[in-house]
VOGU-3710 file (C-alpha; in Angstrom, 3 decimals, decimal comma):
1> xxxxxxxxxx> -20,297/25,815/-18,725  -17,881/29,179/-20,025  -14,939/29,761/-21,247  -11,844/28,309/-20,131  -10,793/30,471/-16,793  -9,606/30,017/-13,220  -11,565/27,623/-11,700  -13,630/26,492/-8,411  -12,037/24,498/-6,200  -13,077/20,764/-6,203
11> xxxxxxxxxx> -14,943/21,037/-2,545  -16,955/23,791/-4,771  -17,981/22,447/-7,666  -19,009/19,156/-5,619  -21,328/21,593/-3,030  -22,647/23,087/-6,345  -23,464/19,991/-7,576  -24,794/19,171/-4,277  -26,861/22,004/-3,743  -29,048/21,839/-7,060
21> xxxxxxxxxx> -29,754/18,298/-6,428  -31,072/19,289/-3,328  -33,298/21,796/-3,902  -34,738/19,215/-6,564  -35,682/16,318/-3,990  -38,481/15,046/-3,998  -39,071/12,387/-1,225  -42,119/10,871/-2,828  -40,188/10,180/-5,538  -37,051/8,974/-3,502
31> xxxxxxxxxx> -38,645/5,272/-2,312  -39,747/4,666/-5,850  -36,269/4,975/-7,207  -34,684/3,355/-4,167  -37,145/0,372/-4,912  -36,402/0,199/-8,701  -32,449/0,277/-8,359  -32,630/-2,620/-6,005  -31,633/-6,055/-7,686  -34,092/-8,559/-8,272
41> xxxxxxxxxx> -33,779/-12,206/-6,993  -32,387/-13,666/-10,230  -29,499/-11,038/-10,094  -29,179/-10,914/-6,453  -27,310/-14,227/-7,020  -24,555/-12,782/-8,565  -21,300/-12,684/-7,173  -18,678/-10,114/-6,807  -15,705/-11,334/-5,753  -13,862/-8,564/-4,260
51> xxxxxxxxxx> -15,746/-8,295/-1,460  -18,492/-5,262/-1,958  -21,802/-5,966/-2,326  -22,652/-2,806/-4,533  -26,125/-2,487/-5,280  -27,327/-5,741/-3,526  -27,983/-3,871/-0,779  -29,493/-0,592/-2,550  -28,979/2,724/-2,352  -31,068/5,844/-0,604
61> xxxxxxxxxx> -32,205/8,635/-3,005  -32,685/12,309/-3,234  -36,181/11,435/-5,733  -34,473/14,036/-8,391  -35,712/12,293/-11,540  -33,482/12,271/-14,813  -34,599/15,173/-16,143  -33,954/17,049/-12,907  -30,527/16,114/-12,851  -30,073/17,976/-16,394
71> xxxxxxxxxx> -31,444/20,272/-15,107  -29,191/20,352/-12,109  -26,378/19,609/-13,437  -26,651/22,969/-16,247  -27,145/24,759/-13,311  -24,624/23,525/-10,833  -21,849/24,472/-14,377  -23,032/27,498/-14,886  -20,171/30,089/-15,179  -17,835/27,457/-14,645
81> xxxxxxxxxx> -14,818/27,166/-17,135  -15,676/24,638/-19,994  -12,579/22,616/-18,871  -11,610/22,182/-15,629  -8,011/20,745/-13,985  -8,040/17,361/-14,271  -7,274/17,178/-10,458  -10,119/18,938/-9,231  -12,471/16,878/-11,564  -11,382/13,817/-9,906
91> xxxxxxxxxx> -11,399/15,098/-6,549  -14,834/16,343/-7,176  -16,110/12,851/-8,122  -14,769/11,374/-5,095  -16,347/14,150/-3,114  -19,487/13,301/-4,397  -19,184/9,148/-4,399  -18,921/9,893/-0,395  -22,295/10,876/-0,389  -25,076/8,828/0,286
101> xxxxxxxxxx> -27,773/9,669/-2,450  -27,278/7,912/-5,528  -28,361/10,781/-7,382  -24,375/12,122/-6,291  -23,066/9,479/-8,266  -25,059/10,050/-11,571  -23,931/13,452/-11,751  -20,135/12,385/-10,831  -20,502/10,115/-13,438  -21,250/13,269/-16,000
111> xxxxxxxxxx> -18,514/15,316/-14,190  -15,917/12,431/-15,342  -17,243/11,570/-18,380  -16,963/14,940/-19,802  -13,171/15,640/-18,902  -12,917/11,557/-20,740  -14,615/12,704/-23,439  -13,236/16,161/-24,192  -10,775/16,998/-21,447  -8,366/15,461/-22,693
121> xxxxxxxxxx> -7,621/13,156/-20,491  -4,347/12,059/-19,265  -3,451/8,384/-18,843  -3,634/8,426/-15,786  -7,505/9,086/-15,141  -8,278/5,715/-16,247  -7,279/5,500/-12,086  -9,828/7,571/-11,303  -12,434/5,982/-13,272  -11,278/2,699/-11,831
131> xxxxxxxxxx> -12,238/3,692/-8,501  -15,211/5,092/-9,309  -16,253/2,207/-10,966  -15,643/-0,249/-7,280  -17,134/1,603/-5,175  -20,797/1,908/-4,721  -20,615/-0,383/-7,921  -24,149/-1,244/-9,350  -25,091/-1,342/-13,348  -26,301/2,131/-13,455
141> xxxxxxxxxx> -22,812/4,315/-13,088  -20,658/1,004/-14,366  -22,128/0,787/-17,447  -21,604/4,904/-18,023  -18,366/5,470/-16,797  -17,152/2,190/-18,753  -19,000/2,713/-22,280  -17,966/6,762/-21,992  -15,557/7,616/-19,153  -13,446/4,384/-20,044
151> xxxxxxxxxx> -14,078/3,981/-23,643  -12,891/7,690/-24,526  -9,234/7,172/-22,110  -8,393/3,943/-23,749  -9,285/5,191/-27,466  -7,231/8,083/-26,954  -4,512/6,062/-25,122  -3,890/2,874/-26,937  -1,121/1,764/-24,409  -4,097/1,328/-21,874
161> xxxxxxxxxx> -5,081/-1,875/-23,513  -2,865/-3,635/-21,569  -4,862/-2,184/-18,659  -7,830/-3,721/-20,088  -6,650/-7,070/-20,394  -6,067/-6,654/-16,614  -9,754/-5,890/-16,162  -10,412/-8,658/-18,003  -8,650/-11,150/-16,452  -9,053/-10,134/-12,374
171> xxxxxxxxxx> -11,682/-11,280/-10,109  -13,522/-8,005/-9,471  -16,959/-8,431/-11,456  -17,443/-4,719/-12,396  -13,786/-4,417/-13,773  -14,181/-7,466/-16,004  -17,729/-6,039/-17,072  -16,341/-2,244/-17,928  -13,295/-4,002/-19,785  -15,968/-5,748/-21,920
181> xxxxxxxxxx> -17,793/-2,654/-22,899  -15,127/0,137/-22,943  -15,047/-0,191/-26,971  -19,172/-0,002/-27,105  -18,921/3,458/-28,939  -16,136/3,138/-30,886  -18,056/1,769/-33,695  -15,643/1,028/-36,601  -12,449/1,603/-34,095  -13,096/-1,094/-32,343
191> xxxxxxxxxx> -10,782/-3,700/-32,118  -12,844/-6,620/-33,360  -9,898/-9,466/-32,485  -9,772/-8,428/-28,987  -13,611/-7,877/-28,432  -14,409/-11,444/-29,972  -11,095/-13,198/-27,913  -12,518/-10,898/-24,851  -15,713/-12,409/-25,241  -14,746/-16,094/-25,235
201> xxxxxxxxxx> -11,938/-15,448/-22,328  -15,093/-14,458/-20,241  -17,906/-17,307/-21,571  -17,642/-19,295/-19,290  -18,443/-17,093/-16,333  -22,266/-18,166/-15,151  -23,244/-14,562/-13,708  -25,677/-12,486/-15,579  -23,799/-9,227/-15,481  -20,978/-10,862/-17,567
211> xxxxxxxxxx> -22,821/-12,609/-19,763  -25,521/-9,589/-20,382  -21,911/-7,431/-21,032  -20,841/-10,052/-23,679  -24,336/-10,042/-25,372  -23,834/-6,235/-25,494  -20,549/-5,931/-26,918  -21,541/-8,395/-29,640  -24,310/-6,362/-30,191  -22,515/-3,373/-30,762
221> xxxxxxxxxx> -20,582/-3,840/-32,684  -22,739/-6,090/-34,919  -23,887/-2,611/-35,811  -20,217/-2,217/-37,375  -19,682/-5,517/-38,765  -23,036/-8,190/-38,764  -21,345/-11,335/-40,869  -18,424/-11,098/-38,031  -21,011/-10,791/-35,249  -23,327/-13,757/-36,800
231> xxxxxxxxxx> -20,180/-16,259/-37,534  -18,816/-15,380/-33,705  -21,751/-16,554/-32,178  -22,516/-19,607/-34,492  -18,882/-20,582/-33,985  -19,025/-20,455/-30,615  -22,413/-21,632/-30,026  -21,284/-24,179/-27,156  -19,019/-21,758/-25,236  -21,452/-18,523/-25,244
241> xxxxxxxxxx> -24,756/-18,802/-22,921  -27,674/-18,297/-23,929  -28,264/-14,960/-22,651  -24,785/-13,969/-24,405  -26,206/-15,164/-27,519  -29,714/-13,600/-27,785  -27,992/-10,063/-26,401  -25,625/-10,419/-29,306  -28,414/-10,704/-32,488  -30,925/-8,751/-30,938
251> xxxxxxxxxx> -30,044/-5,699/-32,985  -30,199/-8,116/-35,792  -33,717/-9,709/-35,431  -35,342/-6,607/-34,391  -33,723/-4,887/-37,691  -34,996/-8,157/-39,668  -38,166/-8,254/-38,570  -38,892/-4,307/-39,467  -37,753/-5,008/-42,678  -39,905/-7,991/-43,136
261> x> -37,399/-10,491/-44,198
//
């Protein structure tokens, strides 16, 4: 993006992104990408108490692979101000979410995450991220929004921890997962006590995505405090699922094998 200055409308931003994606569309790839993103039999059993099936019904694709998406992003944002107004970012993302093909949501995710990480975002921007998480939800967008966008906003505005408590205690699968994952990139700034309490609060869930998120969050924290995570998993072996335990200790086990210990 170019230096700060007068910028385009939200509709213009969304249209630029959509046009660059369309120019790189490959129908031959689209079907394979759609098949890959459909859930397997095991994950189809996952519930969504909000009533939205999310990725269970699959998504259409344009057939633009990851490299092409990066090229489309660079081309679409060339010449734009480095920082777009927050309302423009929020509205442009909403417009991209309205388009059926999944690549629009991927670049919409990039748009809001970059604003969250360098905007700087206002506390109100969390509502934009929440709306995107629960609309057309599946792990491919939810995880990126949670670990980058939500994490960056809550890290900057610590009073929003109360909102993470509410997401964690709620019935929406994807908001629960986002709350569990939001500190994944915080490293030494992560609130260990909150993380451990959150993992225990949802340890009884039978859903694959929540169990996986518990393990992933613990695994990331094990890179900061190995002893604390090992002790936590050992102390709560009965409460944590096997999936959560395996995921939590996976990085440590791989490192141990690499070192030949």
